[in-house]
N, C-alpha and C positions, 0 to 999 in steps of 0.2 A: 868754239872751241878752241883752243890757240894752237900752232899748228909747230911742234916742239920737235926736237930729233932725239933729247935725252931720253922723253918718256912720253911712252907709246900706249895710250889709256885702248884702243881699239886691237891694239893686238893683244891685252893685258886681257880683257874681256871673254876675248877668241879662245886665249888660252886656256881662263875660266872655262867656257864653257865646252871646248873640247875635252877636258881633262873628266868632266861632268859625263859628260855624252860616253866618253872612254869608261868609267867607273860601269856608268850602267849595260854598256853593252857587254863587262866583263861579267858584272850579276847575271845578266842573262843569261852568258854560256855557262857559269858556274850553276845555275838552276837548271838549266833543259840537263845538263850532262851527270848531276846527281840524281834528275830527281826532285830534289826537296826545294821547299822553295826557305826554309832553315835552316842554313847553312854552321851558322854562328852565333854566338848570342848575342852579338848586333843587330840579328838581323832583326830579331823581334824576342825580345830579351823573355817576357812572361810563358810567349809562345815555346820557346828553348826549354823551359824548366816545366811546362807542364806535357811536354813531348817525349821529355825522357821521362817523366815520372808514369807514364802510359805504357814506355816502352818497354822497363820496368814491369807494371803490371803485367804486360801478354807474357812477357817470359814467364812468371810467376803462374798464370793460367795455363798455359802450357805444360809446366810441370805437375800443377794440379791436377789436368785432364790426365795426363802420364801417372799420376797416382790412384786415381781413380779408374784407371782403366787396368792396372794392375789387380787394384782390389777385386774387381770384377772377374780377372780370369782365377785369381783363387776361390772367389767363391764359388766357382762354376768348376775349380778342380775338387773341391770339396764337395760338392752337390753332385755330380757324375759319379765319385768316390762312393756315395751312399745310395746310389744307385745297386752299385756290384752285391755291397753289403745287403741290402733290401732285398735282390736277386737271389743270394746263396738262404738267407730265411726264410724265402718265401720257398726254396726246393726242400727245405728242412720240413718245415710246415707239411706240407706237402708229403713227406717222407713219413710224418709222424705219424701223419692221418692213417696212411696204407697202414702202419702198423698196430693202429688202435683198431681195425678191421675183425683181428681175431681169427682167420687163416692162415698164419703164417706160421707156422714150427720156429723152434730157435735156429736153425740157422740161415732160415732165412731173414728172423730178428738183426743174427749178426751180422751179416751182409746190408742193411737199411743202416744198421747202428755204423757201420765205418764207413759209409758213404757219409752219414752226418758228421761224424767227427772228422771227418776231410774239407767240411765246407765250411763245422766251426772252427777250425784252424786254421782255413784263407781268411775268413772273419779277421780272427784277431794279425793276421800278418797282414792284410791290406790296411786295417786301421792303425798299424805299428809304423808301416811306413807309407803312409797317406801325409806327405807333407807339399808345403811352397815356399823356397827359396830360402829352406833349413826352417820353417816352421812347421812344426806335427800339427795337420788338421783335424788329429783326430785321437789325442791322445792327455789334454788337458781337465787334470786330476785335483788340481790346487795352486794357488800361489806355489814359488818357488819350484817348480818340478821342471821337468827337463823336455815340453815341450815346445820352450820357443813363446807362451805365450802371457802376456803381461797379465797383473792379476784384476787390469778393470779392464782386457778383453786386447783389440785391435785399433786405434783409433787413424784412421784413414785422413791424411791432410789433404783434403780438396776444394781449397779457400785461399784466400791469401792473405788470413790472417791468424792472428795465434786467439781468438775468442773458439766458442765453441760452437759457435754458428760456421766453421769452416772446415768443422771436424765431422765425421761420420764414425759413429763406433759401432763394432759388431764385439758383441758379447760375450763373455768366454761359452754361454751358453751353445753359442755356433761349434765352436768347437771340442767340445767333450768327449769323455774319453769311448770311443766307439768301439772296445774290444766286446767278447761274450762277457766278459768280466764288467765295465762299463755298461751294457743293456741288459742287464740282468741279477747285477749284484745285489742289490736293495728292493728288488724285487717283491709284492705282495701280490696278491690278485684272490677276491673274493669270487669262491668254487661257486659255492649256493647260498641260496637269499640269508642273509644275518649270518655267516660263516666267512672266516679267510684267514688263508691257507697260507703260511709262509713258503717261500720257492723252495730257502734251504732246509726245511721241512719234507715235504715230496724230494727234496733229491735225498735227503735221508733216506726215506723211506724206499729208496729206490737203490739203496746199497752203496752212493757214492761215499766214497774213501772223504773226500775234500768237498762239501755242505755250503761253504759261504765261497761263492764265485770271487766276490767282491774285494774279498782281503788271501786271494790264493795265488803264492808265491812262485819263481818260475820254478822250483822244484817240483810242485805239487800242480803243475796247472793240468799236464796232460792226464792228471786223474782227472781233476775237475771236468775237463771237457768232454772225458769216455764217460764218466757219470753223468752226466747232461742226457749226451745222447741217448743212452743205455734207459736214460728214464722218458727219453722219445721215443723206445722200445718197447717200453714195460717190461722192461730188465734191470735186471742191478750191476753194477761194475764193481769189484774188490779183486785188487792184486794183479788186476789183470785177467780177473777170471769174470764172462759175463754169463748170468744165469736167469732166469725167468722168476718174474716175484709176482705178486698179485695187483701189485699197481698199475692201474691202467694208465695205455699209452694217453690217451684221450686229457687228460687230466694237463700235460703239456699244452695243449692247441694252445689254450686260454693264455699262459706266459707266452709263447712263440706268438701271439697275433697284438699281445700287448708290445712283446719287443719291436713289433715291424710298425707296430703305431709310433712308437719311439722316435726311431729313425726317421718316419715318414712327418710326424713334430718336427723335428729336427729340418728337415728338408722345405718342409713350410718356413721355418725362418730364414734358412738361408736365399727360399727365395725370395722374402720380402724383404732383407737387405741388399739382395741384389737389385730390388725397384730401385731402392734408395739412391745404391750408386750409378745407375744409369739414367736416375734422376738429375744426379749431378752432375752426369757426363754432359748432359743436355742443357745444364743453365750455365755451365763455364763456357761450352761452346758458345751460346749466344749471347755471352759476357762480352769473348774474346771476337766475337764479330762488332758488337758495336764500338768498345773501344778501340778495333782496327780502323774500321769509319770514319769515325771523330778525330781519329790521329790521319788518318787521310785527308781530310778535311784541314789540318789546320796545317800539317807539315810540307804534303806532296804541292809540287809544280803542275800548276794549269798550264800543260803546253801550250796549248790555244793561246791563251793570255799573256806567256810568256814569248812565243815566238813574235807575236806582233809587238812588244818591246824591244827584243831584239832587235828588228828591223825600224821601229823608232829610233832606236840606238846608234844604229848604223846610216842610218841617213844623217844623225845630229852630228855625227864623227866628223863624217865626209862632208858634210858643211861646214863645220865649225875649221878644218882641215884645211879648207880652199879657203874662207873668211880670212882664217889666220894667215897664209900666204900674203893674200892683198894687203892685210890690216900691215905686216910687216914690210910694205913696200913703201907707206905713205911718208917716212921721216924724209923719202931720197924726192919726194915733192918740192920740200924745200931748198934744194939743190936749185929749182929754178927760180928762185927768187933773188940767186945771189948775181 
C-alpha cells in the first residue's frame, strides 16, 4: 500500500469499525435498559408485527377474563338470592304442614296465616330488588320488559373474536320472574291419580278474591297473597276477613313442593352455567400464559447474552479508538522522507 498524505485508508477502516462497535454498544445498552431485544421495527420486522399482535391479544384476554369473572359474580348473586327465597318457601311449607294438623283453632290459624303472608311478601320484595349492575336477576317475563334482560338472554364475551365460540349465553330461564306470581302463577299439580286440580281452582275454593296469581295487578296483589296464605291454613280470605273452610291446608303442600322444586331447578341451571364460566376463566388463563411465554421468547432480552455482547462491543470500541489514533499518525511518517 502506498504511503500517502491526502488519503488515510487505515484511518477510514478504523473509523468504520469504531462506528460499528459504538452502534453495537448502544444497541446492547438499549436492549438491557428496556428489557426488550425488539425496540424498533428495524430490529426484527416480522417479530415486531407478531409481538404487537400478541400484546393486543393479551390485553383482550385480560378483558375477557374480567368479563367472565363479572358474569360469575352475577350468577353467584342470583344463586345466593335464590337461597333466601327457598328458605322463605320452606318456612311457608312448614307452617302449612303445621296448620294441616287439625289441632289449631281459628286464632292460631290466623297467626300462622299472618306469618305466611309476611314470608310471601318478602319473597316478592327480594325478587323485585335482586339486581346486578342495573340488570334485574329475577324479573324476566318476556321481551321488552323492564328487567334489562334481552330476548336471547345475557351473552358473556369470553373470547377474542366475534364468533359464537367466544361467547357464553346465559338463557332467559336463569332470570325468570321469581315473585310468588312468577313461581305459582300458572301452576297445576296432580292431586290424585288421574286427576289434576288447577291451582287457581284451589285458591277459589279457599275464597281468594284474586285466584290468578299470574295476572294479579299491583292493586290486588295484597288480596292474592292473603288468599294464598289463607289456603295454606285451610281458611278463606274475603275483603280482609279470614274464616274457616272445609278446604284442607295439606292440599297446598304439593303446590309448595312444586314451587320449591322450581327454585331448585333454577339454581341447578345457574350452577351449570357457572361451571361453564369458571371453565372459560381457566382456559383464558392458560391461553394468556402461553401467549405471554411466547411473547417473552420473541421480545424479551436475554440479559446474560446481551451483557456478553455489551462487553465485546465495549472492547472493540476501545480497541478501535486506540487503533484510530495510531492510524491518524500514519501520514506523518511521510515527513521523515522529506
